[in-house]
C-alpha positions as semicolon CSV with decimal commas, in nm:
position;residue;x (nm);y (nm);z (nm)
1;M;-0,909;-0,441;3,704
2;S;-0,848;-0,338;3,346
3;K;-1,124;-0,170;3,151
4;E;-0,964;-0,247;2,814
5;A;-1,153;-0,456;2,564
6;T;-1,109;-0,831;2,595
7;T;-0,901;-1,002;2,331
8;I;-1,051;-1,345;2,269
9;R;-0,790;-1,596;2,161
10;S;-0,918;-1,913;2,327
11;V;-1,246;-2,055;2,450
12;C;-1,281;-2,299;2,737
13;V;-1,570;-2,542;2,693
14;Y;-1,719;-2,736;2,983
15;C;-1,943;-3,026;2,882
16;G;-2,028;-3,388;2,943
17;S;-1,787;-3,678;2,899
18;Q;-2,095;-3,879;2,801
19;P;-2,312;-3,821;2,491
20;G;-2,638;-3,789;2,684
21;R;-2,975;-3,895;2,547
22;D;-3,046;-3,604;2,315
23;P;-2,849;-3,636;1,988
24;D;-2,870;-3,259;1,945
25;H;-2,622;-3,223;2,229
26;M;-2,350;-3,413;2,043
27;L;-2,431;-3,217;1,729
28;A;-2,401;-2,892;1,924
29;G;-2,058;-2,999;2,044
30;R;-1,934;-3,060;1,691
31;L;-2,087;-2,736;1,562
32;L;-1,933;-2,532;1,842
33;G;-1,594;-2,691;1,778
34;K;-1,607;-2,605;1,409
35;S;-1,719;-2,252;1,491
36;I;-1,429;-2,202;1,732
37;A;-1,182;-2,307;1,463
38;S;-1,347;-2,111;1,182
39;H;-1,320;-1,793;1,389
40;G;-0,947;-1,851;1,438
41;L;-0,977;-1,932;1,808
42;Q;-0,828;-2,215;2,012
43;L;-1,013;-2,468;2,225
44;V;-0,920;-2,526;2,588
45;Y;-1,109;-2,814;2,748
46;G;-1,089;-3,100;2,993
47;G;-0,910;-3,341;2,761
48;G;-1,181;-3,605;2,733
49;T;-1,220;-3,766;2,392
50;R;-1,557;-3,928;2,455
51;G;-1,909;-3,788;2,472
52;I;-1,973;-3,421;2,409
53;M;-1,616;-3,339;2,509
54;G;-1,491;-3,553;2,226
55;A;-1,742;-3,401;1,985
56;V;-1,618;-3,048;2,056
57;A;-1,254;-3,145;2,018
58;S;-1,312;-3,338;1,695
59;G;-1,511;-3,044;1,558
60;V;-1,216;-2,812;1,616
61;L;-0,960;-3,054;1,477
62;S;-1,167;-3,135;1,168
63;A;-1,175;-2,764;1,085
64;G;-0,801;-2,723;1,128
65;G;-0,812;-2,560;1,469
66;H;-0,590;-2,594;1,775
67;V;-0,695;-2,801;2,078
68;T;-0,541;-2,794;2,425
69;G;-0,660;-3,072;2,652
70;I;-0,603;-3,045;3,028
71;I;-0,671;-3,364;3,218
72;P;-0,575;-3,519;3,555
73;E;-0,372;-3,836;3,519
74;F;-0,633;-4,045;3,699
75;L;-0,896;-3,957;3,436
76;M;-0,686;-4,034;3,129
77;D;-0,822;-4,386;3,089
78;K;-1,174;-4,298;3,205
79;E;-1,262;-4,002;2,983
80;A;-1,022;-4,075;2,698
81;T;-0,777;-4,322;2,547
82;R;-0,403;-4,271;2,529
83;H;-0,419;-4,295;2,150
84;S;-0,693;-4,034;2,110
85;L;-0,516;-3,799;2,348
86;G;-0,220;-3,815;2,113
87;Q;-0,433;-3,651;1,842
88;L;-0,463;-3,326;2,040
89;N;-0,231;-3,039;1,955
90;E;-0,136;-2,994;2,320
91;L;-0,194;-3,217;2,620
92;I;-0,138;-3,102;2,978
93;V;-0,157;-3,372;3,245
94;T;-0,224;-3,241;3,595
95;A;-0,188;-3,396;3,938
96;D;-0,549;-3,333;4,038
97;M;-0,878;-3,159;3,954
98;H;-0,782;-2,841;4,137
99;E;-0,473;-2,789;3,921
100;R;-0,672;-2,876;3,609
101;K;-0,934;-2,608;3,674
102;H;-0,677;-2,339;3,743
103;K;-0,484;-2,418;3,426
104;M;-0,805;-2,411;3,223
105;F;-0,883;-2,071;3,368
106;E;-0,535;-1,940;3,293
107;R;-0,549;-2,056;2,932
108;A;-0,900;-1,932;2,850
109;D;-1,039;-1,593;2,751
110;A;-1,405;-1,704;2,763
111;F;-1,607;-1,992;2,906
112;V;-1,892;-2,197;2,759
113;A;-2,106;-2,460;2,933
114;L;-2,269;-2,710;2,701
115;P;-2,492;-2,988;2,841
116;G;-2,321;-3,204;3,097
117;G;-2,343;-3,347;3,446
118;I;-2,233;-3,255;3,796
119;G;-1,875;-3,184;3,694
120;T;-1,984;-2,945;3,420
121;L;-2,219;-2,770;3,660
122;E;-1,948;-2,736;3,923
123;E;-1,702;-2,588;3,673
124;I;-1,928;-2,317;3,531
125;V;-2,067;-2,226;3,875
126;E;-1,713;-2,182;4,007
127;I;-1,631;-1,950;3,716
128;M;-1,945;-1,747;3,795
129;T;-1,842;-1,737;4,161
130;W;-1,501;-1,596;4,069
131;A;-1,677;-1,336;3,853
132;Q;-1,906;-1,241;4,143
133;L;-1,600;-1,192;4,360
134;G;-1,451;-0,961;4,100
135;R;-1,165;-1,192;4,004
136;H;-1,233;-1,181;3,629
137;R;-1,458;-1,030;3,365
138;K;-1,418;-1,293;3,097
139;P;-1,734;-1,376;2,898
140;M;-1,940;-1,671;3,023
141;V;-2,199;-1,855;2,816
142;F;-2,464;-2,116;2,880
143;G;-2,517;-2,312;2,560
144;N;-2,882;-2,375;2,636
145;I;-2,933;-2,647;2,376
146;N;-3,298;-2,755;2,370
147;G;-3,348;-2,578;2,703
148;F;-3,098;-2,796;2,890
149;W;-2,990;-2,523;3,132
150;T;-3,332;-2,362;3,181
151;P;-3,394;-2,515;3,527
152;L;-3,058;-2,383;3,650
153;L;-3,120;-2,040;3,500
154;E;-3,454;-2,027;3,679
155;L;-3,280;-2,116;4,006
156;L;-3,023;-1,840;3,952
157;Q;-3,302;-1,589;3,895
158;H;-3,471;-1,713;4,214
159;M;-3,145;-1,654;4,403
160;R;-3,131;-1,299;4,267
161;D;-3,493;-1,235;4,357
162;E;-3,429;-1,358;4,710
163;G;-3,132;-1,125;4,750
164;F;-2,853;-1,382;4,758
165;V;-2,666;-1,269;4,445
166;H;-2,557;-0,937;4,586
167;T;-2,330;-0,845;4,296
168;S;-2,548;-0,975;4,015
169;H;-2,413;-0,712;3,776
170;L;-2,087;-0,908;3,779
171;V;-2,260;-1,237;3,702
172;Q;-2,431;-1,192;3,368
173;P;-2,365;-1,501;3,156
174;L;-2,495;-1,507;2,803
175;V;-2,768;-1,760;2,734
176;I;-2,752;-1,882;2,374
177;D;-2,972;-2,155;2,234
178;K;-2,784;-2,238;1,912
179;A;-2,427;-2,367;1,906
180;E;-2,334;-2,175;1,593
181;E;-2,427;-1,846;1,762
182;I;-2,208;-1,893;2,070
183;V;-1,873;-1,773;1,933
184;P;-2,024;-1,467;1,758
185;G;-2,198;-1,387;2,087
186;I;-1,871;-1,405;2,279
187;L;-1,690;-1,187;2,028
188;G;-1,976;-0,938;2,038
189;V;-1,962;-0,883;2,413
190;A;-1,583;-0,888;2,425
191;T;-1,561;-0,552;2,253
192;S;-1,767;-0,388;2,525
193;K;-1,653;-0,578;2,832
194;G;-1,322;-0,530;3,005
195;S;-1,105;-0,816;3,118
196;E;-0,857;-0,835;3,402
197;G;-0,511;-0,942;3,296
198;E;-0,416;-1,297;3,385
199;S;-0,108;-1,204;3,586
200;G;-0,174;-1,254;3,954
201;I;-0,536;-1,366;3,920
202;I;-0,474;-1,727;4,017
203;S;-0,289;-1,624;4,332
204;K;-0,602;-1,441;4,450
205;L;-0,839;-1,734;4,411
């Protein structure tokens, strides 16, 4: 595993395909998207154009940034519309969820979880699992907007306290409460945290 400083070129954002009940979550999506673009980074995400997913993508696009959407064919009409997908800079259609997640991992240099549901939870937990197994050292962030992720963070601490996160030093996601502080936080840790090269990682997973 390389000890060289991470070069952040793209950020993968996991979040809900629904807007949720707290309007601050949609606002956070738009703010994060604009921040990604203003820092000269690219967005990699699940391709949805509705809910918080759509807010992040539109935030990037409105600020002149680049968006890569990666979506399974069966979700194209559930989480998006064919017309709105055509507005993305790059669209990758996968055969299934497994292929989608691997392509998102390959394309991303950092990962952010904004509020979302079971799918969002599954995605960020899998990325933490791969980190625990030593398969990557890419920055991971919980966008804890209005305390959304606090119950999960408490559970993770309980797991550590009970001795079930045996390599906890490899699983140290940032917890950031404000959307506009997420990208600066990622860039800050990237200078001090090594990252394994992408070549060969996927074959190990």
